[in-house]
DRENDO-1510 file (C-alpha; in Angstrom, 1 decimal, always signed):
<recs>
REC; n; res; u; v; w
REC; 1; MET; -1.5; -13.3; +7.0 .
REC; 2; ALA; +0.1; -10.0; +8.0 .
REC; 3; LEU; -3.3; -8.4; +8.3 .
REC; 4; VAL; -4.7; -11.2; +10.4 .
REC; 5; MET; -1.5; -11.1; +12.6 .
REC; 6; VAL; -2.0; -7.5; +13.4 .
REC; 7; GLN; -5.7; -8.0; +14.1 .
REC; 8; GLY; -5.0; -10.9; +16.4 .
REC; 9; HIS; -2.3; -9.1; +18.4 .
REC; 10; VAL; -4.6; -6.0; +18.8 .
REC; 11; ALA; -7.3; -8.4; +20.3 .
REC; 12; GLU; -4.7; -10.1; +22.5 .
REC; 13; ALA; -3.3; -6.8; +23.8 .
REC; 14; LEU; -6.3; -4.5; +24.1 .
REC; 15; LEU; -9.5; -6.6; +24.7 .
REC; 16; SER; -10.9; -6.6; +28.2 .
REC; 17; PRO; -11.4; -9.8; +30.2 .
REC; 18; VAL; -15.2; -9.6; +29.5 .
REC; 19; SER; -14.6; -9.5; +25.7 .
REC; 20; ARG; -12.1; -12.4; +25.9 .
REC; 21; ALA; -14.9; -14.5; +27.4 .
REC; 22; ASP; -17.0; -14.0; +24.3 .
REC; 23; PRO; -17.1; -16.9; +21.8 .
REC; 24; LEU; -16.1; -14.3; +19.1 .
REC; 25; TYR; -12.7; -14.0; +20.8 .
REC; 26; GLN; -12.2; -17.8; +20.7 .
REC; 27; LEU; -13.2; -17.8; +17.0 .
REC; 28; GLN; -10.6; -15.1; +16.2 .
REC; 29; ASN; -8.0; -17.1; +18.1 .
REC; 30; VAL; -8.6; -20.0; +15.7 .
REC; 31; VAL; -8.1; -17.7; +12.7 .
REC; 32; HIS; -5.1; -15.9; +14.3 .
REC; 33; GLY; -3.5; -19.3; +14.8 .
REC; 34; SER; -3.0; -19.6; +11.0 .
REC; 35; THR; -0.7; -16.5; +10.8 .
REC; 36; ALA; +2.6; -18.1; +11.9 .
REC; 37; PRO; +2.1; -21.3; +9.9 .
REC; 38; GLY; +1.2; -19.0; +7.0 .
REC; 39; PHE; +4.4; -17.0; +7.3 .
REC; 40; LEU; +6.5; -20.2; +7.6 .
REC; 41; PHE; +4.8; -21.8; +4.6 .
REC; 42; ALA; +5.2; -18.7; +2.5 .
REC; 43; SER; +8.9; -18.4; +3.3 .
REC; 44; GLY; +9.4; -22.0; +2.2 .
REC; 45; PHE; +7.3; -21.6; -0.9 .
REC; 46; VAL; +9.5; -18.7; -2.2 .
REC; 47; ALA; +12.6; -20.7; -1.4 .
REC; 48; GLY; +11.3; -23.6; -3.4 .
REC; 49; LEU; +10.6; -21.6; -6.6 .
REC; 50; PRO; +14.1; -21.6; -8.2 .
REC; 51; ARG; +14.8; -24.6; -10.3 .
REC; 52; ALA; +18.4; -25.0; -9.1 .
REC; 53; PRO; +20.0; -24.2; -5.7 .
REC; 54; LEU; +21.3; -20.7; -5.2 .
REC; 55; ALA; +24.7; -19.6; -6.4 .
REC; 56; PRO; +27.2; -19.4; -3.6 .
REC; 57; ARG; +27.1; -15.6; -3.5 .
REC; 58; ALA; +23.3; -15.6; -3.4 .
REC; 59; ALA; +23.2; -18.3; -0.8 .
REC; 60; LEU; +25.6; -16.2; +1.4 .
REC; 61; ARG; +23.4; -13.1; +0.9 .
REC; 62; ARG; +20.3; -15.1; +2.0 .
REC; 63; ALA; +22.2; -16.6; +5.0 .
REC; 64; ARG; +23.1; -13.1; +6.1 .
REC; 65; ARG; +19.5; -11.9; +5.8 .
REC; 66; LEU; +18.3; -15.0; +7.8 .
REC; 67; LEU; +20.8; -14.3; +10.5 .
REC; 68; PHE; +19.5; -10.7; +10.7 .
REC; 69; ILE; +16.0; -12.1; +11.1 .
REC; 70; LEU; +17.2; -14.4; +13.8 .
REC; 71; GLY; +18.8; -11.5; +15.6 .
REC; 72; VAL; +15.6; -9.4; +15.4 .
REC; 73; GLY; +13.7; -12.4; +16.8 .
REC; 74; TYR; +15.8; -12.3; +19.9 .
REC; 75; ALA; +16.1; -8.5; +20.1 .
REC; 76; ILE; +12.4; -7.9; +20.4 .
REC; 77; HIS; +12.2; -10.2; +23.5 .
REC; 78; LEU; +15.1; -8.6; +25.4 .
REC; 79; PRO; +14.0; -7.6; +28.9 .
REC; 80; TYR; +16.6; -4.8; +29.1 .
REC; 81; PHE; +18.7; -2.8; +26.7 .
REC; 82; SER; +21.9; -4.1; +28.4 .
REC; 83; LEU; +23.5; -7.5; +28.1 .
REC; 84; TRP; +24.9; -7.4; +31.6 .
REC; 85; LYS; +21.6; -6.4; +33.2 .
REC; 86; THR; +19.9; -9.1; +31.2 .
REC; 87; LEU; +22.4; -11.7; +32.4 .
REC; 88; LEU; +22.3; -10.6; +36.1 .
REC; 89; GLU; +18.8; -9.3; +36.7 .
REC; 90; ALA; +16.4; -11.1; +34.3 .
REC; 91; THR; +13.7; -13.1; +36.0 .
REC; 92; PRO; +13.2; -16.8; +35.1 .
REC; 93; ALA; +10.1; -15.7; +33.1 .
REC; 94; GLU; +12.0; -13.0; +31.2 .
REC; 95; GLY; +14.8; -15.5; +30.5 .
REC; 96; ALA; +12.3; -18.0; +29.2 .
REC; 97; ALA; +10.7; -15.4; +26.9 .
REC; 98; LEU; +14.1; -14.3; +25.6 .
REC; 99; PHE; +15.2; -17.8; +24.6 .
REC; 100; ALA; +11.8; -19.0; +23.4 .
REC; 101; CYS; +11.5; -20.1; +19.8 .
REC; 102; ASP; +9.1; -17.7; +18.2 .
REC; 103; ALA; +8.0; -17.3; +14.5 .
REC; 104; LEU; +11.1; -15.4; +13.4 .
REC; 105; GLN; +13.5; -17.9; +15.0 .
REC; 106; ALA; +11.6; -20.8; +13.4 .
REC; 107; ILE; +11.7; -19.2; +10.0 .
REC; 108; ALA; +15.4; -18.3; +10.2 .
REC; 109; VAL; +16.7; -21.6; +11.5 .
REC; 110; THR; +14.6; -23.7; +9.2 .
REC; 111; GLN; +15.6; -21.6; +6.2 .
REC; 112; LEU; +19.2; -21.9; +7.1 .
REC; 113; LEU; +18.6; -25.7; +7.2 .
REC; 114; ALA; +17.1; -25.3; +3.7 .
REC; 115; LEU; +20.4; -23.7; +2.5 .
REC; 116; VAL; +22.3; -26.7; +3.9 .
REC; 117; LEU; +19.9; -29.1; +2.1 .
REC; 118; GLN; +20.4; -27.2; -1.2 .
REC; 119; TRP; +24.2; -27.5; -0.8 .
REC; 120; ALA; +24.0; -31.2; +0.1 .
REC; 121; PHE; +21.3; -32.5; -2.3 .
REC; 122; GLY; +21.3; -30.0; -5.2 .
REC; 123; ARG; +18.1; -29.9; -7.3 .
REC; 124; ARG; +16.5; -32.7; -5.2 .
REC; 125; TRP; +16.7; -30.6; -2.0 .
REC; 126; ALA; +13.0; -29.7; -2.0 .
REC; 127; ALA; +12.0; -33.3; -2.2 .
REC; 128; VAL; +14.4; -34.2; +0.7 .
REC; 129; GLY; +12.9; -31.3; +2.6 .
REC; 130; GLY; +9.4; -32.6; +2.1 .
REC; 131; LEU; +10.5; -36.0; +3.4 .
REC; 132; LEU; +12.1; -34.3; +6.4 .
REC; 133; ALA; +8.8; -32.4; +6.9 .
REC; 134; ALA; +6.9; -35.7; +7.1 .
REC; 135; LEU; +9.3; -37.0; +9.6 .
REC; 136; VAL; +8.9; -33.9; +11.8 .
REC; 137; ILE; +5.1; -34.2; +11.6 .
REC; 138; VAL; +5.2; -37.8; +12.7 .
REC; 139; ALA; +7.8; -37.3; +15.4 .
REC; 140; THR; +6.1; -34.2; +17.0 .
REC; 141; PRO; +3.8; -36.0; +19.4 .
REC; 142; ALA; +6.7; -38.1; +20.9 .
REC; 143; VAL; +8.9; -35.0; +21.1 .
REC; 144; TRP; +6.2; -33.0; +22.9 .
REC; 145; ALA; +5.6; -35.9; +25.3 .
REC; 146; ALA; +9.3; -36.4; +26.1 .
REC; 147; GLN; +9.9; -32.6; +26.7 .
REC; 148; PRO; +13.6; -32.7; +25.9 .
REC; 149; SER; +13.8; -29.0; +26.3 .
REC; 150; ARG; +13.8; -29.4; +30.1 .
REC; 151; SER; +17.0; -31.3; +30.1 .
REC; 152; LEU; +18.9; -29.3; +27.5 .
REC; 153; PRO; +20.4; -25.8; +27.6 .
REC; 154; ARG; +17.7; -23.2; +27.2 .
REC; 155; LEU; +19.0; -21.8; +23.9 .
REC; 156; VAL; +18.9; -25.3; +22.3 .
REC; 157; GLY; +16.0; -26.9; +24.1 .
REC; 158; ALA; +13.6; -24.1; +23.3 .
REC; 159; TYR; +13.7; -25.1; +19.7 .
REC; 160; LEU; +12.3; -28.6; +20.3 .
REC; 161; ASP; +9.1; -28.3; +22.3 .
REC; 162; PRO; +6.9; -25.8; +24.1 .
REC; 163; ALA; +7.6; -27.0; +27.6 .
REC; 164; THR; +9.9; -24.0; +28.4 .
REC; 165; GLY; +7.6; -21.4; +26.8 .
REC; 166; SER; +8.3; -21.6; +23.0 .
REC; 167; ARG; +5.2; -20.7; +20.9 .
REC; 168; PHE; +6.5; -22.1; +17.6 .
REC; 169; PRO; +9.1; -24.8; +18.3 .
REC; 170; LEU; +10.6; -26.6; +15.3 .
REC; 171; PHE; +8.5; -29.6; +16.1 .
REC; 172; PRO; +6.1; -29.3; +14.2 .
REC; 173; PHE; +6.5; -25.7; +12.8 .
REC; 174; SER; +9.6; -26.3; +10.8 .
REC; 175; ALA; +7.4; -28.7; +8.7 .
REC; 176; PHE; +5.5; -25.7; +7.4 .
REC; 177; VAL; +8.7; -24.2; +5.9 .
REC; 178; LEU; +9.9; -27.5; +4.4 .
REC; 179; ALA; +6.4; -28.4; +3.0 .
REC; 180; GLY; +6.2; -24.9; +1.6 .
REC; 181; ALA; +9.5; -25.4; -0.2 .
REC; 182; LEU; +8.2; -28.7; -1.7 .
REC; 183; ALA; +5.0; -26.8; -2.7 .
REC; 184; GLY; +7.0; -24.1; -4.4 .
REC; 185; GLY; +8.6; -26.8; -6.6 .
REC; 186; VAL; +5.5; -28.9; -7.3 .
REC; 187; ILE; +3.0; -26.1; -7.6 .
REC; 188; GLY; +4.7; -22.8; -7.9 .
REC; 189; ARG; +6.8; -23.5; -11.0 .
REC; 190; GLN; +4.0; -24.8; -13.2 .
REC; 191; ASP; +2.1; -23.0; -15.9 .
REC; 192; PRO; -1.0; -21.1; -14.5 .
REC; 193; ARG; -3.6; -23.8; -15.4 .
REC; 194; THR; -1.5; -26.7; -14.0 .
REC; 195; ARG; -0.6; -24.6; -10.9 .
REC; 196; ARG; -4.2; -23.8; -10.1 .
REC; 197; ARG; -5.4; -27.4; -10.6 .
REC; 198; ARG; -2.6; -28.8; -8.4 .
REC; 199; ALA; -3.2; -26.2; -5.7 .
REC; 200; VAL; -6.9; -27.3; -5.4 .
REC; 201; LEU; -6.1; -31.0; -5.5 .
REC; 202; TRP; -3.3; -30.8; -3.0 .
REC; 203; GLY; -5.3; -28.5; -0.7 .
REC; 204; LEU; -8.3; -30.8; -0.7 .
REC; 205; ALA; -6.1; -33.9; -0.3 .
REC; 206; LEU; -4.2; -32.5; +2.7 .
REC; 207; SER; -7.3; -31.2; +4.3 .
REC; 208; GLY; -9.0; -34.6; +3.8 .
REC; 209; ALA; -6.1; -36.5; +5.3 .
REC; 210; GLY; -6.1; -34.1; +8.2 .
REC; 211; LEU; -9.8; -34.8; +8.9 .
REC; 212; VAL; -9.3; -38.5; +8.8 .
REC; 213; LEU; -6.3; -38.4; +11.1 .
REC; 214; ALA; -8.2; -36.1; +13.5 .
REC; 215; TRP; -10.8; -38.8; +13.8 .
REC; 216; LEU; -8.3; -41.6; +14.2 .
REC; 217; LEU; -6.2; -39.8; +16.8 .
REC; 218; GLU; -9.1; -38.3; +18.8 .
REC; 219; GLY; -8.4; -38.9; +22.5 .
REC; 220; ARG; -4.9; -40.1; +21.8 .
REC; 221; VAL; -3.0; -37.0; +20.7 .
REC; 222; GLU; -3.8; -33.4; +21.6 .
REC; 223; PHE; -5.1; -31.7; +18.4 .
REC; 224; TRP; -3.9; -28.1; +18.9 .
REC; 225; GLY; -0.2; -28.3; +18.2 .
REC; 226; PRO; +1.4; -31.8; +18.3 .
REC; 227; SER; -1.2; -33.7; +16.3 .
REC; 228; PRO; -0.3; -34.5; +12.6 .
REC; 229; ALA; -3.9; -33.8; +11.9 .
REC; 230; TYR; -3.4; -30.2; +13.0 .
REC; 231; VAL; -0.4; -29.7; +10.7 .
REC; 232; LEU; -2.1; -31.4; +7.7 .
REC; 233; LEU; -5.3; -29.3; +8.1 .
REC; 234; ARG; -3.3; -26.1; +8.3 .
REC; 235; LEU; -1.2; -27.0; +5.3 .
REC; 236; GLY; -4.3; -27.9; +3.2 .
REC; 237; GLY; -6.0; -24.6; +4.2 .
REC; 238; LEU; -2.9; -22.6; +3.3 .
REC; 239; VAL; -2.6; -24.2; -0.1 .
REC; 240; LEU; -6.3; -23.4; -0.8 .
REC; 241; LEU; -5.8; -19.9; +0.5 .
REC; 242; LEU; -2.8; -19.5; -1.8 .
REC; 243; ARG; -5.1; -20.4; -4.7 .
REC; 244; ALA; -7.7; -17.9; -3.6 .
REC; 245; VAL; -5.2; -15.1; -3.2 .
REC; 246; GLU; -3.8; -15.8; -6.7 .
REC; 247; ALA; -7.3; -15.6; -8.1 .
REC; 248; ALA; -7.9; -12.3; -6.3 .
REC; 249; ALA; -4.6; -10.9; -7.6 .
REC; 250; VAL; -5.3; -11.9; -11.2 .
REC; 251; ARG; -8.7; -10.3; -11.0 .
REC; 252; GLY; -7.3; -7.1; -9.5 .
REC; 253; TRP; -9.6; -7.0; -6.5 .
REC; 254; PRO; -9.6; -3.7; -4.5 .
REC; 255; GLY; -7.1; -3.8; -1.7 .
REC; 256; VAL; -4.9; -6.5; -3.1 .
REC; 257; GLY; -2.1; -4.0; -3.7 .
REC; 258; SER; -2.1; -2.9; -0.1 .
REC; 259; LEU; -2.1; -6.5; +1.1 .
REC; 260; ALA; +0.8; -7.2; -1.2 .
REC; 261; LEU; +2.7; -4.3; +0.2 .
REC; 262; LEU; +2.2; -5.6; +3.8 .
REC; 263; GLY; +3.3; -9.0; +2.5 .
REC; 264; HIS; +6.5; -7.6; +1.0 .
REC; 265; GLU; +7.4; -5.8; +4.2 .
REC; 266; THR; +6.2; -8.3; +6.7 .
REC; 267; LEU; +9.3; -8.0; +8.9 .
REC; 268; LEU; +8.8; -4.3; +9.3 .
REC; 269; VAL; +5.1; -4.7; +9.9 .
REC; 270; TYR; +5.8; -7.4; +12.5 .
REC; 271; VAL; +8.3; -5.4; +14.5 .
REC; 272; LEU; +6.5; -2.0; +14.2 .
REC; 273; HIS; +3.1; -3.3; +15.3 .
REC; 274; LEU; +4.6; -5.2; +18.3 .
REC; 275; CYS; +6.3; -2.0; +19.4 .
REC; 276; LEU; +3.0; -0.1; +19.2 .
REC; 277; LEU; +1.1; -2.7; +21.1 .
REC; 278; PHE; +3.6; -4.2; +23.6 .
REC; 279; GLY; +6.6; -1.9; +23.6 .
REC; 280; GLY; +10.2; -3.1; +24.0 .
REC; 281; VAL; +13.6; -2.2; +25.3 .
REC; 282; PHE; +13.3; +1.3; +23.8 .
REC; 283; GLY; +10.3; +2.3; +25.8 .
REC; 284; PRO; +6.7; +1.5; +26.7 .
REC; 285; ALA; +4.0; +0.9; +24.0 .
REC; 286; PRO; +2.0; +3.9; +22.9 .
REC; 287; LEU; -1.2; +1.9; +23.1 .
REC; 288; TRP; -0.4; +0.3; +26.5 .
REC; 289; PRO; -2.7; +2.6; +28.5 .
REC; 290; TRP; -5.6; +0.8; +26.8 .
REC; 291; ALA; -4.3; -2.7; +27.4 .
REC; 292; SER; -7.1; -5.1; +28.4 .
REC; 293; ARG; -9.6; -2.3; +28.6 .
REC; 294; LEU; -11.4; -2.2; +25.3 .
REC; 295; GLY; -14.4; -3.9; +23.7 .
REC; 296; PHE; -14.6; -5.3; +20.2 .
REC; 297; GLY; -15.7; -2.0; +18.7 .
REC; 298; ALA; -13.0; +0.1; +20.2 .
REC; 299; ALA; -10.3; -2.5; +19.4 .
REC; 300; GLY; -11.6; -2.5; +15.8 .
REC; 301; LEU; -11.2; +1.3; +15.6 .
REC; 302; VAL; -7.6; +1.0; +16.9 .
REC; 303; LEU; -6.9; -1.6; +14.2 .
REC; 304; LEU; -8.3; +0.8; +11.6 .
REC; 305; GLY; -6.1; +3.5; +12.9 .
REC; 306; MET; -3.0; +1.3; +12.9 .
REC; 307; LEU; -3.3; +0.1; +9.3 .
REC; 308; PRO; -2.5; +3.5; +7.7 .
REC; 309; VAL; +0.6; +3.8; +9.9 .
REC; 310; LEU; +1.8; +0.4; +8.9 .
REC; 311; LEU; +1.0; +0.9; +5.3 .
REC; 312; ALA; +2.8; +4.2; +5.2 .
REC; 313; ALA; +5.9; +2.8; +6.9 .
REC; 314; SER; +5.9; -0.2; +4.5 .
REC; 315; TRP; +5.5; +2.1; +1.4 .
REC; 316; ILE; +8.3; +4.4; +2.4 .
REC; 317; TRP; +10.7; +1.6; +3.2 .
REC; 318; HIS; +9.7; -0.4; +0.1 .
REC; 319; ARG; +10.2; +2.6; -2.2 .
REC; 320; TRP; +13.5; +3.5; -0.7 .
REC; 321; LYS; +14.8; +0.0; -1.1 .
REC; 322; ALA; +13.8; +0.0; -4.7 .
REC; 323; ARG; +15.4; +3.4; -5.5 .
REC; 324; ALA; +18.5; +3.1; -3.3 .
REC; 325; PRO; +19.2; -0.5; -2.3 .
REC; 326; GLY; +22.8; +0.1; -1.4 .
REC; 327; GLU; +21.9; +2.9; +1.0 .
REC; 328; ALA; +19.0; +0.8; +2.5 .
REC; 329; SER; +21.4; -2.1; +3.2 .
REC; 330; LEU; +24.0; +0.4; +4.7 .
REC; 331; LEU; +21.3; +1.7; +7.0 .
REC; 332; LEU; +20.4; -1.7; +8.2 .
REC; 333; ALA; +24.0; -2.5; +8.8 .
REC; 334; PHE; +24.5; +0.7; +10.7 .
REC; 335; LEU; +21.5; +0.1; +12.9 .
REC; 336; THR; +22.6; -3.5; +13.6 .
REC; 337; VAL; +26.1; -2.4; +14.6 .
REC; 338; ALA; +24.7; +0.5; +16.7 .
REC; 339; PHE; +22.2; -1.8; +18.5 .
REC; 340; ALA; +24.9; -4.4; +19.2 .
REC; 341; PHE; +27.3; -1.8; +20.5 .
REC; 342; GLU; +24.8; -0.3; +22.9 .
REC; 343; LEU; +23.7; -3.7; +24.1 .
REC; 344; LEU; +27.2; -4.8; +24.8 .
REC; 345; THR; +28.5; -1.5; +26.3 .
REC; 346; ARG; +25.6; -0.3; +28.5 .
REC; 347; PRO; +26.5; -1.3; +32.1 .
REC; 348; TRP; +22.9; -1.3; +33.3 .
</recs>
């Protein structure tokens, strides 16, 4: 998912209008559309693996990490590195982009909800989360049609539907996290043989249900986004992909270790590749001179050039965290405080 995410954003940022008119670009858009659901599902899957809810100290530590992710999600969309200039000078489009619910916001908020479910329902929390996921899937078409985000404060409404510019509102994308938590309990905890059999059965069942619903809802509900068929097909594909990735890892296929490293450090990869392609409050993107100017071949070469940079950054940070976890946490705390101080004190 991390690799496909980088590839999709390279295409989005650098391909020329002529290349975007090619059917190949539309095909990669369909593939790229699996990345956010994949991240959401994986985050829920990991949360669903423990047999019992987290201990209070571990839950507090996870909540702190999720709040950090939520903060990063908003920070990368800041139009200016000054709170006051953002409040006074941001255009409506910049404000909508800042408050939009993107992938990091959806992961953080839904995972915080998962912590609440753990506290409230104990060991049954994953099953309750699965039921809540089903309710979200069913309710999404009505929520998107009603567009409640237009009548609510931007910070709240952006989480409900895409009418104000959110790419991954909680309806339906929180369902991927909650369904992932259920899958972690039903599939992830089992012995290898049972896990693999259940993964194939659940993947095929969800995909089949999605195809049937797509046929039944054709012409009634838009497929790309609000349709329950869309969510079920994505979930089925992700469960089958999970099975395929496990098989590749068990067999030790070449490149699996590098992909695993990208997976471990997805947040770093996410932020770093966005800075390289789109820039941010710290300055323009290094690759911006080639924005919307390249063909598929040149964009592919850029992607090949970016991967060693992302892998090297991931390796350095991963090794440092393993060898000096206290110092790594202290660095993140320092950077967070420094960023917040600059944001609040810069007059313009």
